[in-house]
C-alpha positions in Angstrom: 78.4 -4.2 -49.9 77.7 -0.5 -50.3 74.2 -0.4 -48.9 75.1 -2.2 -45.7 78.3 -0.3 -44.6 78.3 0.8 -41.0 77.9 4.5 -40.3 80.5 6.1 -38.1 77.9 8.2 -36.3 76.6 6.0 -33.5 73.7 8.4 -32.8 72.5 8.8 -36.3 69.4 6.8 -35.9 68.2 9.1 -33.1 69.5 12.4 -34.6 67.7 14.9 -36.7 64.4 14.8 -34.7 61.8 17.0 -36.3 60.1 19.5 -34.0 56.4 20.2 -34.5 57.3 23.7 -35.5 59.7 22.5 -38.2 57.2 19.9 -39.4 54.5 22.6 -39.9 57.0 24.8 -41.7 58.0 22.0 -44.1 54.4 21.1 -44.7 53.7 24.7 -45.7 56.7 24.7 -48.0 55.6 21.5 -49.6 52.0 22.7 -50.0 53.3 25.9 -51.7 55.5 24.0 -54.1 52.5 21.6 -54.9 50.4 24.6 -55.8 53.1 25.8 -58.2 53.0 22.4 -59.9 49.3 22.7 -60.6 50.0 25.7 -62.9 50.5 25.1 -66.6 53.9 26.9 -66.5 56.0 27.5 -63.4 59.5 28.0 -62.2 60.9 24.4 -61.9 64.0 25.6 -60.0 62.0 27.5 -57.5 59.8 24.5 -56.9 62.9 22.3 -56.5 64.4 24.7 -53.9 61.3 24.2 -51.8 61.0 20.5 -52.4 64.8 20.2 -51.7 64.4 21.9 -48.4 61.7 19.5 -47.4 63.7 16.4 -48.5 66.9 17.6 -46.9 65.3 18.4 -43.6 63.0 15.3 -43.5 64.9 12.7 -45.6 62.7 9.8 -44.5 59.5 11.4 -45.9 58.6 9.5 -49.1 55.9 12.0 -50.1 58.4 14.8 -50.2 60.8 12.8 -52.2 58.2 11.7 -54.7 57.2 15.3 -55.3 60.8 16.4 -55.8 61.4 13.6 -58.4 58.2 14.5 -60.2 59.2 18.2 -60.5 62.6 17.2 -61.8 61.0 14.8 -64.4 58.9 17.7 -65.6 61.9 20.1 -65.7 63.9 17.7 -67.9 60.9 16.3 -69.8 61.9 12.9 -68.4 64.9 12.7 -70.7 66.7 10.4 -68.2 70.0 12.3 -68.5 69.4 15.7 -66.9 71.2 18.9 -68.0 73.9 18.8 -70.7 76.3 20.6 -68.4 76.7 19.9 -64.7 76.2 22.8 -62.3 78.9 21.4 -60.0 78.5 21.1 -56.3 79.6 17.4 -56.1 82.8 18.0 -54.2 81.3 18.6 -50.7 78.7 15.9 -51.4 81.4 13.3 -52.2 83.4 14.3 -49.1 80.4 13.9 -46.9 79.7 10.5 -48.4 83.3 9.4 -48.1 83.2 10.3 -44.4 79.9 8.5 -43.9 78.4 11.7 -42.6 74.9 10.6 -43.6 73.1 13.7 -42.4 75.4 16.0 -44.4 75.1 13.7 -47.5 71.3 13.9 -47.4 71.4 17.6 -46.8 73.5 18.2 -49.9 71.8 15.6 -52.1 68.9 17.7 -53.6 71.3 20.3 -54.9 73.4 17.7 -56.6 70.4 16.0 -58.2 69.3 19.4 -59.5 71.6 18.9 -62.5 70.9 15.3 -63.2 68.3 13.5 -61.1 69.2 10.2 -62.8 72.8 10.1 -61.8 73.1 6.6 -60.5 76.2 7.2 -58.4 74.5 10.1 -56.6 71.3 8.2 -56.1 73.2 5.2 -54.7 75.1 7.4 -52.3 71.8 8.9 -51.1 70.3 5.4 -50.7 73.3 4.4 -48.6 72.9 7.5 -46.4 69.2 6.6 -45.9 70.2 3.1 -44.9 72.7 4.5 -42.4 69.9 6.6 -40.8 67.2 3.9 -40.9 65.1 5.6 -43.6 64.4 2.4 -45.5 61.5 3.5 -47.6 63.4 6.4 -49.2 66.5 4.2 -49.5 64.6 2.0 -51.9 63.0 4.9 -53.7 66.4 6.4 -54.6 67.5 3.0 -55.9 64.3 2.5 -57.9 64.7 6.0 -59.4 68.2 5.0 -60.5 66.8 2.0 -62.3 64.5 4.3 -64.3 67.4 5.3 -66.5 68.7 1.8 -67.1 66.7 -1.1 -65.6 69.6 -3.4 -66.4 72.3 -1.4 -64.7 74.4 -4.1 -63.0 75.7 -2.0 -60.1 72.4 -0.5 -59.2 70.6 -3.9 -59.4 73.2 -5.4 -57.1 72.8 -2.6 -54.6 69.0 -2.7 -54.9 69.0 -6.5 -54.4 71.1 -6.3 -51.2 68.9 -3.5 -49.8 65.7 -5.4 -50.6 67.1 -8.6 -49.0 68.1 -6.7 -45.9 64.5 -5.4 -45.6 62.9 -8.8 -46.3 61.7 -8.2 -49.9 62.8 -11.6 -51.3 60.8 -11.7 -54.5 62.0 -8.2 -55.6 65.5 -9.0 -54.6 65.5 -12.2 -56.7 64.2 -10.2 -59.7 67.1 -7.8 -59.4 69.6 -10.7 -59.2 67.9 -12.2 -62.3 68.6 -8.9 -64.2 72.2 -9.1 -63.1 72.4 -12.7 -64.3 70.8 -11.8 -67.7 73.1 -8.9 -68.3 76.3 -10.7 -67.2 75.7 -14.3 -68.3 76.7 -16.8 -65.6 77.4 -14.2 -62.9 78.4 -16.4 -59.9 77.2 -14.0 -57.2 73.8 -13.6 -58.9 73.2 -17.3 -59.3 74.3 -18.0 -55.7 72.0 -15.3 -54.3 69.0 -16.4 -56.3 69.3 -19.9 -54.9 69.9 -18.8 -51.4 67.0 -16.4 -51.4 64.7 -19.0 -52.8 65.6 -21.3 -49.9 65.4 -18.5 -47.3 62.0 -17.4 -48.6 60.7 -20.9 -48.2 62.2 -21.4 -44.7 60.7 -18.1 -43.6 57.3 -19.5 -44.5 56.6 -16.5 -46.7 55.8 -18.5 -49.9 54.6 -16.7 -53.0 52.5 -14.3 -50.8 55.6 -12.6 -49.4 55.8 -9.9 -52.1 52.2 -10.2 -53.3 51.4 -6.6 -52.4 54.5 -5.4 -54.1 54.3 -7.1 -57.4 51.9 -6.8 -60.2 48.8 -9.1 -59.7 48.1 -11.6 -62.4 45.6 -10.6 -65.0 42.1 -11.1 -63.7 39.5 -12.9 -65.8 41.3 -11.9 -69.0 41.3 -15.4 -70.4 37.6 -15.9 -69.8 36.8 -12.5 -71.4 38.8 -13.4 -74.5 37.2 -16.8 -74.7 33.7 -15.3 -74.4 34.6 -12.7 -77.1 35.7 -15.5 -79.5 32.8 -17.9 -78.9 29.9 -15.4 -78.5 27.8 -13.7 -81.2 29.5 -10.6 -82.5 27.1 -8.2 -80.8 27.2 -9.8 -77.4 28.4 -7.2 -74.8 31.4 -8.2 -72.8 30.8 -7.9 -69.0 33.6 -6.1 -67.3 34.6 -7.0 -63.7 34.3 -4.2 -61.1 38.1 -3.7 -61.3 38.0 -3.4 -65.1 35.1 -0.9 -64.9 37.1 1.3 -62.6 40.2 1.0 -64.8 38.0 2.0 -67.8 36.6 5.0 -65.9 40.1 6.2 -65.1 41.2 5.7 -68.7 38.2 7.8 -69.9 38.6 10.5 -67.2 42.2 10.5 -65.7 41.2 13.2 -63.1 38.2 11.2 -61.7 39.1 11.1 -58.0 36.2 8.8 -57.0 37.3 6.2 -59.6 40.9 6.2 -58.2 39.5 5.8 -54.6 37.1 3.0 -55.6 39.8 1.1 -57.5 42.2 1.6 -54.7 39.7 -0.1 -52.3 39.5 -3.1 -54.6 43.2 -3.4 -54.5 43.2 -3.1 -50.7 40.5 -5.8 -50.4 42.6 -8.1 -52.5 45.7 -7.3 -50.4 47.5 -5.7 -53.4 48.9 -2.8 -51.5 51.7 -2.3 -54.0 49.2 -1.9 -56.8 47.2 0.5 -54.6 50.2 2.7 -54.0 51.2 2.8 -57.6 47.6 3.8 -58.6 47.4 6.5 -56.0 50.7 8.0 -56.9 49.5 8.1 -60.5 46.2 9.7 -59.4 48.0 12.2 -57.2 50.0 13.5 -60.2 47.0 13.4 -62.5 44.7 15.4 -60.2 47.3 18.0 -59.1 47.7 16.6 -55.6 44.0 16.1 -54.6 43.8 15.9 -50.8 41.6 12.9 -50.7 44.0 10.9 -52.8 46.9 12.1 -50.8 45.3 11.0 -47.6 44.4 7.6 -49.0 48.0 7.3 -50.3 49.2 7.9 -46.7 46.8 5.4 -45.3 47.8 2.7 -47.7 51.5 3.4 -47.0 50.8 2.9 -43.3 49.1 -0.4 -44.0 52.0 -1.5 -46.1 54.5 -0.6 -43.4 52.5 -2.4 -40.8 52.4 -5.5 -43.0 56.2 -5.3 -43.6 56.7 -4.9 -39.8 54.5 -8.0 -39.1 56.5 -10.1 -41.6 59.8 -9.0 -40.0 58.5 -9.8 -36.6 57.5 -13.3 -37.7 60.9 -13.8 -39.3 62.7 -12.6 -36.2 60.6 -15.0 -34.1 61.5 -18.0 -36.3 65.2 -17.0 -36.9 66.3 -14.9 -33.9 69.5 -12.9 -34.7 71.0 -9.5 -34.2 70.1 -8.7 -37.9 66.5 -9.8 -37.7 65.9 -8.0 -34.4 67.5 -4.8 -35.7 65.3 -5.0 -38.8 62.2 -5.1 -36.5 63.4 -2.1 -34.5 64.2 -0.2 -37.7 60.8 -0.9 -39.2 59.0 0.1 -36.0 60.9 3.4 -36.0 60.2 3.9 -39.7 56.5 3.3 -39.2 56.2 5.6 -36.3 58.2 8.4 -38.0 55.9 8.1 -41.0 52.7 8.1 -38.9 54.0 11.0 -36.9 54.5 13.1 -40.1 51.0 12.1 -41.4 49.1 12.9 -38.3 51.0 16.1 -37.6 50.1 17.4 -41.0 46.5 16.4 -40.6 46.2 17.9 -37.2 47.7 21.1 -38.5 45.3 21.2 -41.4 42.2 20.3 -39.3 43.0 21.7 -35.8 39.5 21.1 -34.6 39.5 17.4 -35.4 40.4 15.9 -32.0 40.8 12.4 -33.4 43.9 13.6 -35.3 45.1 15.1 -32.0 44.7 11.8 -30.3 46.5 9.8 -33.0 49.3 12.4 -33.1 49.7 12.1 -29.3 50.2 8.4 -29.5 53.0 8.8 -32.1 54.6 11.6 -30.1 54.6 9.4 -27.0 56.3 6.6 -28.9 58.9 9.1 -30.1 59.5 10.2 -26.4 58.3 13.7 -27.2 56.3 13.7 -24.0 55.7 17.4 -23.6 54.0 17.7 -27.0 52.1 14.4 -26.4 50.7 15.8 -23.2 49.3 18.8 -25.1 47.6 16.5 -27.6 46.1 14.2 -25.0 44.7 17.1 -23.0 42.9 18.4 -26.1 41.8 14.9 -27.2 40.3 14.3 -23.8 37.5 16.7 -24.9 36.4 14.1 -27.4 33.7 11.9 -25.7 34.7 8.7 -27.6 38.4 9.2 -26.7 38.1 10.7 -23.3 39.0 7.7 -21.1 41.8 6.5 -23.4 43.3 10.0 -23.8 43.3 10.5 -20.0 45.1 7.2 -19.5 47.7 8.1 -22.1 48.1 11.5 -20.5 48.7 9.7 -17.2 51.5 7.5 -18.6 53.2 10.6 -20.1 53.1 12.4 -16.7 54.4 9.2 -15.0 57.3 9.1 -17.4 58.0 12.7 -16.6 58.0 11.7 -12.8 54.9 13.7 -12.0 53.5 10.7 -10.1 50.6 12.2 -8.1 49.2 13.8 -11.3 49.7 10.6 -13.2 47.8 8.6 -10.5 45.0 11.2 -10.6 44.7 10.6 -14.4 44.6 6.9 -14.0 41.8 7.0 -11.5 39.9 9.5 -13.6 40.4 7.3 -16.6 39.2 4.3 -14.6 36.0 6.1 -13.7 35.4 7.3 -17.3 36.1 3.9 -18.8 33.7 2.2 -16.4 31.0 4.8 -17.2 31.4 4.3 -20.9 31.6 0.5 -20.6 35.1 0.0 -22.1 36.3 -3.1 -20.3 39.7 -3.1 -22.0 40.4 0.4 -20.7 39.0 -0.5 -17.3 41.6 -3.2 -16.9 44.4 -1.0 -18.2 43.5 1.7 -15.8 43.4 -0.7 -12.8 46.8 -2.1 -13.8 48.5 1.2 -14.2 46.9 2.8 -11.1 47.7 -0.3 -9.1 51.4 -0.4 -10.0 51.9 3.3 -9.5 50.2 3.1 -6.1 52.5 0.3 -5.1 55.5 2.4 -6.3 54.3 5.2 -4.1 54.1 2.8 -1.2 50.3 3.0 -0.9 49.9 -0.7 -0.5 46.2 -0.7 0.5 45.2 1.2 -2.6 47.4 -1.0 -4.8 46.0 -4.2 -3.3 42.4 -3.0 -3.8 43.0 -2.0 -7.4 44.9 -5.1 -8.4 42.4 -7.3 -6.6 39.6 -5.8 -8.7 41.7 -6.4 -11.8 42.5 -10.0 -11.0 38.8 -10.6 -10.3 37.9 -9.3 -13.7 40.8 -11.1 -15.5 43.0 -13.5 -13.6 45.5 -13.8 -16.5 45.9 -10.0 -17.1 49.7 -9.5 -17.7 51.6 -10.1 -14.5 48.8 -8.6 -12.2 48.4 -11.7 -10.1 52.1 -12.0 -9.4 52.4 -8.3 -8.6 49.4 -8.5 -6.2 51.0 -11.5 -4.3 54.3 -9.6 -4.0 52.6 -6.5 -2.7 50.6 -8.5 -0.1 53.8 -10.2 1.1 55.5 -6.8 1.5 52.4 -5.4 3.3 52.5 -8.3 5.8 56.1 -7.6 6.8 
């Protein structure tokens, strides 16, 4: 199947790392294009050039892709067909796709979409390139955009169903196969996949809640409201639920930021993350990119990705295989890339907010960008509530850079600070890291002292007891 073909570039999943400098430059470009879109009349092609640069350089960024699509919708007044005449430029794009050069395919994609953003073949090729590089969220977004032109397109629905299945979205995949079956009566593959996915969904223990956050929730209290309206006196006022009140407020004032945020919180509380995302995307467009809505949109997207990762981990634990394990790794990488972009942008916008520096440092460390992570943790250590934790994370970065003496100094300093601030979890982490590093440096007395303190506090902490016994045996020899 198209969306699951193997890329020829073995290092694709690790390639294309975005430096902090490039991330700042792309964010500035994105902000400039966003400001243009707030104007009543602006140059669509100029905005597309800027959005296209963001999308081509950071192809896994859903926010950039959404903005590019919105600008193109406005340019063509959402006619679902694009320009009457193609501007060309498909030749190099098709060659790159044929060679499975995913980076080049995604680089050329925005220019090809400039003529017709609803070209299903181009969108599917870009989705395939995203899949090859592990950009799963934008992979699905390209496919969903292709369905806007024709929701019953058989080829797009097949492609979308297979991508959704690979990512564990069973209910949405089944819906795509149903559209294939309805369009081509009795389609053998569609009927087979619907049955298999229903069984797999049940076996995975996902039940109807699997896609609950990604599908429209059932109407709430509507039957009761209608019944009350029919049986009550004509002048009785119908009581709206909190959700209906917020929906009414948005309908009356489409730019009411507070109403969007309050209704979003109701969706989050009900675990309807898909509805929350849809609402925030609508609000972001209606309010001209309000920063509060943008931040809430990013936070909900993080929650959704965390939920998706949790489901994949449960699935991998129940049905271990190379495919399920790879999905977990892909989702972990996708989550960290997204969080890295989010906190890099926030740290750049609010350089004095040290909490953003700390969060950015954690993601940089996960991405093995240790030198930049060190800078973030050094600044975050000035924040009293994060001081102990930031120093411990700084120590781990230094240890991975083989600066062992400095790392040990950080661990001991973090131990002292976490004890003073009464943070038992960090106390145990500091004792463990300092004890192991001391043992590695052949300072057995210090290692024994630190690990003994740890085992006294928590006898079952990781493998501390076994490590301590081993060090004692080595010390007696």
